[in-house]
N, C-alpha and C positions, 0 to 999 in steps of 0.2 A: 504494500500500500504506500502511495507517495507520502513522504514525510515520516513513515513509520520506522521502527528499528530494523537493523540489518545485522547480518553475521559476517565476521571477517574470515580470513583464509584458514583459521584454525578453529572455527566454530564458535567463537565468543560473540556475544551480543554487543553491538556497538551502539553508540548514542545516535538517536534519530537526528537527521538534518532538518532544520526548520524550513517551512514553506514561506513564500512571500505572498501575502494576501492583501487585497484591496477591496473595499466594499462601498459601492454607491458613491463614488467620488464626483463631486460637483465643484467646478472652478470657473469663475468668470474673470476675464481680463479685458480692460478697456470697454466695458459694457457688453462684451460678447461672451457667451457661454462656450468655453473651450472644451471642458469636460462636463458631460451631462449624464450623471448616473453610471459611471464606468466602474465595473467590478472585474477583478482578476484573481485567479488562483494559479500561482506558479510554483509547482512542486519540484523538489530536487530531481535532477535528471531531465527536466523539461527545458527546452530552448525555444523561447517564444519570440517570434518576430512581429513587430508592430508596423503595419503598412497603412497607407492612405494618402490623400492629397496633402500638399503643404498647407499647414494651418489647421489641421484637424486635431492636433494636440499630442503628437507622438513625443516630442521632446518635453512638453509640459507634463505629460503623464510620467515620464522617467524622473523628472525633477521632484514630483510629488512622491513617487515611490521611494526615491532616495532620501526624502526628508529635507531637501533643499528648499522647496516651496511647500506651503500648507494649502490644503484644499479648503474651500468655503464650507464644505460638509463632507461627511464620509469618513472612513477609517482606513488606516494602513497598518498592517502587522508585518514587520520586517525583521530578518535576522540581524543580530548585533554585528556580525561580520559581513558587511556589505560593501562592494566596490562599485564605483560609479565613474564611467568615462563620459565626460561632458564634451561638447564641441569647443567650448572656450577653456583654455588651459589654466589651471589654478596655481601654477608654480611661480615663485618669485624669480624675477629676471636675474638676480645676483646669485641664485643657487647654482648647483652643479649637478651633472648626471650622477656623480658618486653620492651626493647627499640624497638625491631622489631615490636611488636604489638602496641606500642604507635604511631609509625610512620604510621602504617596501619590505626589506628583509628583517626589520626590527622584531615583528611578531614571531617569525621562525627562530630567530636567535634567542628571543626570550624563552621560547619553548625549550630549547636545548639547554640553556643556562638553568632554568628551573628544574628540569629533569636531573641535571647533574647535582643540584643542591638537594633535591628530595632523595636522590639515590644515596648521597653521602649521609643524610640524616637517618635513613632506613638502616644503613650499615652500622650506625652507632647505637640504634635502639634495640633492646632485647626483644626476643620473640614474645614474651609475655607482658611487655610494656603496654599500658592502656592507650598510649598515643599512637601505637603502631598502626592500628586500624585506620585512624584518620589520615596518617601519612600515606598508607597504601591506597586509600581512596583518592587522595589528591594526586598521587603519582599516576594512577590509572587514568584519571580524567585528563591530565596533562599529556600523557602518552597518546591517548586517543586523539586529542587535538593536534598533536605533532604529526600523527599519521595522516590525518585529514589534510593538513597543510603541506605534507611531504617536507617537513622542516629540515631533515637531514640533507636534502637535495637542493636546498634553496639557492646556495651560491652558484652551483653548477647551472641551475635553472635560470638564474639571472643572466649569465653569460650566453646561454642558449637563446633566451628571449631577445637580447640585444642583437645577436647575429641574425636570427630569423627575421627580425623586423628591419634589417638593413642598417643597424647602428653599431655593428661590431667594431668599427674603426673610430668610434666617437671617443674623444679624449675625456677621461673621467672628471678632470678639473676644469673643463670649459664652462664659461658662463652661459646659462640658459638663454640670456638675452641675446646672445650672438647666434643662436640656432635659428634655423628656418621654422616657420609654422608647422611644416610637415614633420620635421625632426622632433619638435616638442610634442606633437601629437603621438608620434610613435614611442617616444620615451614614456609618456603617460600610460600608454597601452602596455608597454613592457612591465612597468611597475605594478600594474593591476594583475597581470598574469603571473608575476612572480609571487604575489601574495596568495593566490588561489583562494579567494573569499568564497563563502558558502552561497552567496548570491551576487550576481554580477549584472550591472546595468550598462549597456553600451549604446551610445548615441553616435550614429554614423561611424562605426569603427574602421571601415575600410577607406575612408578619406585619407589621401596621402600615401596609400600603399600601392606598390607595384604588384604585378601578378604573383611573383614568388612570395612576397610578404603576405599578401592576401591568402594564398594557399596555406602558408605556415599558420596564420591566425585561425583559419578554419579548423585545422587539425588540433590546435590548442583548445579551442572552444568546445569542439566535440569531445575532448578528453576530460572536461570538467564534470564532476559528479554533482555539483550543486545546481542552483537555479540560474538561468541566463535569460534576460529580457533585452531585446535588441530593437532599436529603431534605425532603419536603414532603407535607402533606395536601391541598394546593391542586390539585384535579383539573383546573381550567381551565389552570393554569400547566403542569402535566404534559402536558396535551394540546397546548399551544401551542409548547413548546420541546423536548420530549424526542425523541431518536432511538431510545432504548432504555429499558426499565423492568426493574428487578430486584425481584422479590417476595421479601422476606426472611421471610415467614411460614413456619413449619416445614413442610418437605416431605420426602418419602422420600429424595430424592437431593440435598438441600440447596437453597439459593436458586435460583430459576428466572429466567432472563433472557428477556425478550420484546422482539422488534424492533418499533419503531414507537412512536407516541405513546399517549396514554391510551385513545383510542377503539379503536385496534388491540388494546391489551391487553384491553379489555372484551370485544371480539369473541372473542378467543382464550379468555378465561376462561369465557365463556358456552358456547363449544364444548367446553371441558374439562368443565364441569359437566354438559352433556348426555351426554357420553361416560361420565362417572362414574355418573350416574343410570341410564343404559342398562345398563352393565355390572353395577351393583349389582342392578337388577331381574332381569336374566337369571340372575345367580348365585343370587339368592334362589329363583327358580323352579326352578333345577336342584337346589338343596339340598332343597326340598320334595319334588321327584320322587324324589331318592335316598333320603330318609328314608322315603317311602312305599314305594318299591320294596324297600328293605332290610327294612322291617317286614313287608311282605306275603310276600316270598319266604322270609324267615326262618321265618315261621309255617308255610309249606308244607313245609319240611324239618325241622320240629321233631321231636326224637327220640321223643316220646311220642304223635305223631299216629298214629291208627289207619289201617290199610290201607283203600284204597277198594275198592268192589265189583269194579272192573276188575282190581286187583291180585289179589283173591281168585279171579278167574276165569282166571288163568294169564298175566297180562301183567306179571308181576313184573320180568322182565328189561328190558323196555322202560321200565317205571316207574323201575327203578334208574338207567337212563341219563338219564331226565328229572330224577331227583333229583340226579344229579351235575351236570347242567347248571344246575339251580337253585342248587345250592351254590356253583358258580362265580360265578353272577350275584350271589349274596349277598356273596361275598368281594370281587368287583369293586366292587359298589355301596358296600360298607362302606369299602373302601380309598379310593375316590374321595371319599366323604363325609368321611372323616377328613382328606384333603388339603385339601378345600375349606374345612372348618371351621377348619383350622389357618392357611390363607393367604387367607381370604376377604376381599373388599373391604369396607372400613369404610362404614357408611352415610353418605351425604353430609350435612353439617351443615344443620340447618334454617335458612333465612334468617330475618332479623328480620321479624316480622309483628305486626299488631294482632289481638288476640283478638276479632275481630268477632262470631264465633258465640257468644261468651260474654257479650257486652255486653247491657245492658238495652235492650229495644226502644225505638227513638226515637219520641217523640210526633209526631203529625201536625199539631200546632198551626201555623197560619200565622204566628204571632207570632215575631219574631226572638229568638234566645237572649239577646243583649245589644244594647242600642241606646245610642248616645252622641249627645247634642245639645249642641253648643258646649262639650264637655267638654275640659278641659285642666288642666295643672299649671303654675302660674307658674314661669318660669325653666327648665322641663324639657320641657314639651309644649305646643305651640300648640293653641288650641281646634280641635276636630275633630268632625265629624258622621260617624257610622259605625254600620252595622247588620251583625250577624253572624247568618246564618241557620243552621238546624239541620244543614245538610250543606255548609256553606261550606268553601272552601279559599282562604285569604287570606294573601298574602305582604306583609310590611311591609319596605320598604327605605328607605335614606337613609344619609347620612354619620354618622360618630361624633358623639354628642352631640345628635342631633335629637329623641330621645325614643322610640326603638323599644322599649327595655326598659321605659320608663315607661308606654307605652301598654299593653303586656302586663300590667303590674301593675295598671293601672286596670281592664282587662277581667277580671282575676282577682279583683277586689274587695280587693286587698291595699294599694291606695293610693287615698286620697280625692282626687277631682278636683273642680275648679270646674265648674259646669254640671250637666247632667242625665245620670245613668248609671242605666239600668234593666236588670235581669236577669230572666229568666223564673223564676217561683217553683220552688224545688226543683232549680235548675240545678246539675249537678255539673261542677266545673272542675278541671283539672290544669294546673300550670305547671312547666315545666322551666326553672330559672333558670341563669344562667351560673356562679354560685358555688353549689356543692352541698355541704351539710353535713348530717350526721345527728345526732339528739339523743343517741344512745347509741353513741359511737364504739368502745366496747369489744365491742359485739356483732359476731358474725361476719356475713359477707355472707348466708349461708344463713338464719340466725336473723332477721336484719333483714327479709329478703324474706318469710319465712313469717309473722312477727308483724305486718308491715305489711298484708299481704293477708288474713291468716287462713289457717288450715291447709287448709281445703277449697279455697279459691281457688288457693293455692300448689300444691296437688296437681293441680288441673285444668290449670294453666298452669305447668309446671315451669320454673324459671329456666334450666335447661340447654337448653331447647328454643328460647330466644329468641336465642341466638347472640351475647349481649352480654357474658357473663362466662366466663372459663376455669374449668374444673372445679377446677384447682389453687388458684383464688382464693376458692372458696366458703367455706373454713374460716378465712379471714383476718378479723381485726377490720376494720370499715369505716374506722377511723381510720388504718389502715396502707395504705389504697388510695391510688393516685395521683389527681390531679384528674380525669383522663380516666376512670379506673375508677369513681370515685364518680358521675360524670355518667351513665355507662352503667348503673349500678345504679338511679339515679333514673329513667332512661328505661325500664328494665325494669319498674319498678313502675307506670309510666303505661301501658305497652304491655299489661301483664297485666290491668289493669282500666281500660279506656279510659273517660274521662269524656265527658260530652256536649259539652264544650268543652275542647279540648286546645290549650294555648299553649306554644310552643317558642321559647326565646330562644337563638339561635345553636346549633341542635341538632347541627350537624356539627363543631363544635369538639371536638377531642380524639378524634375517631373516625377510623379508618382509611378509605381510599377505598372499600374493599369494603363496610364497614358504612354509609358515607354513601349508597352506591348502593342498598343494601337498605332503608335508612330512607326514601329518596325513594319507592321502590316501595311501601312500606307506607303512606306518607302518602296515596297515591292511592286505596287500598282500605279504609282504616280507617273505623270508624264515627264518627258525630258530626261536629262542626265542628272544623277545625284552622286555627289562626292561627300563622304562622311569622315571626319577625323574624330576618333573616339577611343577612350580607354575602357569603356563599359564591357566587362568580360562576357556578360550574357549576350549582348548584341553581337560581339565579335564571334562568339562560338556559333551563332546561328546565321551569320552572314552568308549569302548565297552568290554574291557577285565577286568581282576581282578584289584583290588586296595587295597593297604595297606596305612594306614596313620600313620606316626611316630609322637609320642607325646613327648614333652620334659620331661626328667626325669622319664619316666615310660616305661613299657615294652609293645611293640606293640602286638596285638593279634597273636596267632600262625597261624590262618587261614586268608587268604585275603578275602576282600569283594567279593561276587560273581559278575559275569559279569552283566552288566546292559545295557539298551538301551540308546542311546544318547538323551539328552534333546533337544526339539525343540527350 
């Protein structure tokens, strides 16, 4: 039973590990209810992923679970030994990696010191001494705690964590203020993993991790015996480590918990969507039938309708019975119609799509849209040969700093390169950058969309049909939007009027897993050529087009990797 006692490898009963429990949490921020009756049971051995749109309360819930913030109402029962990785680092800039790790190792070292002290006392106490039982009990509890923390292995584990997270060469006496944000984040993660707390809360733990470090973290988290709760957009991480997922997006009966990893969640969501669409279609068909039936039968019993020839020939009594039956049908149909219209199923939201049917016809010229010959940017992008055809799907990968964003800027014509860059005459190009700003931040989302596209285009492709912006945000000035919301608005403008060459720089940043999945599906069917620079492991594993990988300080191959099938 979760949270119950267990037995160790020699059959002794061990202390039960505590669960993390939250009941009916309510919290409002800035006049908006962020948590609305959220409850959670996180038993030892469960690794729970929190997913949902930006702003639904994932980080807020973690802060309340950690005790950093208090809920307006509700209760939290947490283990005393709880670790929390927040997105903002808590370390003093004048501290050092050695000091951070010393603090992380403090509990393990205290365990070993106390075991030595208790062992020495037991050696001095006679077998019949009354205090021996108390000492044995204290020794047993401390020994159990040391086993749970793997205290004897803590120093070796610290070195392993630093190496696995790419910090093996970090000088132990270096000031933390001189480290990059990514290095500080990885150091905080290493310190938590060294501690091996009985409950671990992780907020976007794979930010700043490369593929090897992310895979290392997955193995470490899967090896924890305690409770883990994770808020992340990283679908590959959710799939690799989670035993449960909680969808915090608004639902009729509150957050929904799904058993299994991200693939299992996707399968269930697809089944839910199919049931929703089927129920909506059946209900719409019934509504149409009821409206037609009520209208027709009401006409047949209209009070000013003249009698038929049959009624004039003496069949009035039978006609009266028929009229009564028809009146009953009208009442029944009208009552059922009112019930359905009051409680009818909402239309399923439209998934993100490219407006392919509204795009300008693609030209049939065999010439590439853009061609690069020995094109590069000194210090930012090694020379590269590359052609992008009219229907290309090209993925650009590589580590940080190898020039992925620079290459997109060259393809977009926004950055001058050394070498030869040729674009097809009249080529339309759209670029989604990582940093999105709008010239008129005081304009509302709705006005920005309509003025950018033109009234006719905005009417043909309403912003609300793209599934990227909430209706409640359409009246907000764009300057008040979050980074993620601004990127989604910029993406909506590109989706609504697709260019011949669409360039996307880290397009899944700041998008919920659901929107990321829908974006991937849209990339496959959209018009024109699409070039994506991305570190998203889930997207990269499922990419079906060409791929080039940029390497630091060396020249990428002239030919891209052939198309491949997505990995299961």
